[in-house]
C-alpha positions in Angstrom: -0.4 -18.7 24.6 -2.8 -16.3 26.2 -0.4 -14.4 27.1 1.7 -14.2 24.1 -1.6 -13.3 22.3 -2.0 -10.5 24.5 1.6 -9.4 23.8 1.2 -9.8 19.7 -2.2 -7.8 20.1 -0.5 -5.1 21.9 2.2 -4.8 19.5 -0.1 -4.4 16.7 -1.9 -1.8 18.4 0.9 0.6 19.1 2.6 -0.1 15.8 1.9 2.8 13.2 3.1 0.3 10.4 1.8 -3.4 9.8 4.5 -5.7 11.5 6.1 -9.1 9.8 6.2 -12.3 11.6 9.9 -11.6 12.0 9.3 -8.5 13.8 6.5 -9.7 16.0 8.6 -12.8 17.1 11.6 -10.5 17.9 9.8 -7.9 20.2 7.7 -10.7 21.9 10.9 -12.6 21.9 9.4 -16.2 20.8 9.4 -17.8 17.6 7.4 -17.0 14.4 5.4 -20.3 15.0 4.4 -19.2 18.1 3.5 -15.8 16.7 1.6 -17.4 13.7 -0.4 -19.2 16.5 -1.2 -16.0 18.4 -2.0 -14.4 15.0 -4.5 -17.1 14.4 -6.2 -16.6 17.9 -6.1 -12.6 17.3 -7.9 -13.5 13.8 -10.7 -15.3 15.2 -11.3 -12.6 18.0 -11.1 -9.9 15.8 -13.2 -11.1 12.8 -15.0 -8.5 11.2 -18.3 -8.6 12.8 -17.2 -9.5 16.0 -14.9 -6.7 17.2 -14.7 -2.9 16.4 -11.1 -3.6 14.9 -10.1 -6.4 12.6 -6.5 -8.1 12.0 -5.4 -7.3 8.5 -2.6 -8.7 6.5 -0.8 -6.3 4.3 2.4 -6.3 2.9 3.8 -9.6 4.0 2.7 -8.2 7.6 0.0 -7.7 9.8 -1.9 -4.7 11.3 -5.4 -3.7 13.2 -7.8 -1.6 11.4 -11.3 -0.3 12.5 -14.0 -2.7 11.3 -16.0 -1.7 8.6 -19.1 -1.0 10.9 -16.9 1.5 12.9 -14.8 3.3 10.1 -17.3 6.2 9.9 -17.3 6.9 13.5 -13.5 6.7 13.5 -13.4 9.1 10.5 -15.7 11.5 12.4 -13.2 11.4 15.8 -10.3 12.1 13.4 -12.4 14.6 11.4 -11.4 12.8 7.9 -13.4 10.8 5.7 -12.1 7.1 5.6 -13.2 6.6 1.8 -12.4 9.9 0.4 -12.3 9.2 -3.0 -9.8 9.1 -5.8 -9.7 11.2 -8.9 -9.0 9.6 -12.3 -5.7 11.4 -12.1 -4.8 9.9 -8.9 -6.0 6.4 -9.7 -3.9 6.7 -13.3 -0.6 8.0 -11.1 -1.0 5.3 -8.8 -1.5 2.6 -11.3 1.7 3.8 -12.8 3.7 3.9 -9.7 2.6 0.6 -8.7 3.2 -1.1 -11.8 6.1 0.8 -13.4 7.8 2.3 -9.7 10.0 3.5 -8.5 9.1 6.1 -11.1 9.8 9.8 -11.6 7.3 12.9 -11.9 8.5 13.6 -15.1 8.1 9.9 -16.4 4.7 10.0 -15.1 4.1 13.1 -16.9 5.0 11.9 -20.2 3.2 8.7 -19.7 -0.2 10.5 -18.8 0.6 13.3 -21.0 -0.1 16.1 -18.3 1.8 17.6 -15.3 1.6 15.0 -12.7 3.1 17.6 -9.5 0.0 17.9 -7.7 -1.6 14.3 -8.0 2.2 13.5 -6.6 1.7 15.6 -4.0 -1.6 14.9 -3.1 -0.7 11.1 -2.8 2.4 11.6 -1.0 0.5 13.7 1.7 -2.0 11.0 1.8 0.7 8.6 2.5 0.3 6.2 -0.6 3.2 7.1 -2.3 7.1 7.6 -1.0 10.2 9.0 -2.2 12.8 6.1 -3.1 15.7 7.4 -4.3 17.1 9.6 -7.2 17.0 8.5 -10.9 20.2 8.4 -13.1 19.1 10.6 -15.7 19.9 14.2 -16.0 18.9 16.2 -12.9 18.5 12.8 -10.9 14.6 13.2 -10.4 13.1 11.9 -7.0 11.5 8.5 -8.0 8.4 7.5 -6.5 7.1 4.1 -5.2 4.1 2.8 -3.3 3.9 2.4 0.6 2.2 -0.3 3.0 -0.4 2.6 3.2 -1.3 1.7 -0.7 -1.2 -2.0 0.2 -3.7 -1.3 3.0 -6.1 1.0 1.2 -6.2 -1.4 -1.9 -6.2 -4.7 0.5 -3.1 -6.0 -0.9 -1.9 -8.8 1.3 1.4 -9.4 -0.4 2.1 -5.7 -1.2 2.6 -5.1 -5.3 2.8 -9.0 -5.8 -1.1 -9.1 -5.2 -1.8 -6.9 -7.9 -3.4 -8.2 -11.0 -0.7 -9.2 -13.5 -0.1 -6.7 -16.2 -1.1 -9.0 -19.1 -4.4 -9.4 -17.3 -5.3 -5.9 -17.6 -3.3 -5.2 -20.9 -3.1 -8.6 -22.6 0.4 -9.3 -24.0 2.2 -6.5 -21.6 3.7 -9.1 -19.0 6.8 -6.7 -18.6 6.3 -3.4 -16.5 9.4 -1.8 -18.7 7.8 -3.3 -22.2 4.6 -1.3 -20.5 6.5 2.1 -19.6 8.0 2.2 -22.9 5.0 1.8 -24.8 2.8 3.9 -22.7 5.7 6.9 -23.1 5.7 6.4 -26.9 1.9 6.9 -27.0 2.5 9.6 -24.9 5.3 10.8 -27.2 2.8 10.6 -30.4 -0.1 12.6 -28.6 2.7 15.5 -27.8 
């Protein structure tokens, strides 16, 4: 088991994205049950406060990240801020994409009532959103969705499924399509 724990740790170390149980089991050539036991051991070894890295479950997968105490030193080494703040426009755009995505820039602009080009470009550059195909409306606009980086930044263990339900945020709105329609109607009234 110790050898498998080392193998799983190495796989997580070299991976640029979170790895699922199936991916880890396939690469380690063992069962998912054995990988789960190895992950439990890694979780104990890399618990926050016990190590410079922590094991994190995100997007139905697993990844290693810098522990909170080491995050600033890592940021200095990489010359970037780990907690670069989000603008209000970025947060609004992320919320729209997370709940209504995949969604196009024109649709985001209609919902927000302002152009989303710069915000979408910035979020894409930060790796929080990505292209997810083309819409079937005139001009076939690019559609965007959130990424596993978004899941990691916002600590969403189950990806979008970890987001609060829409009816918890906006009472009576459990359907993303209904919310999108309502937001677009509000935006049209402002125009």
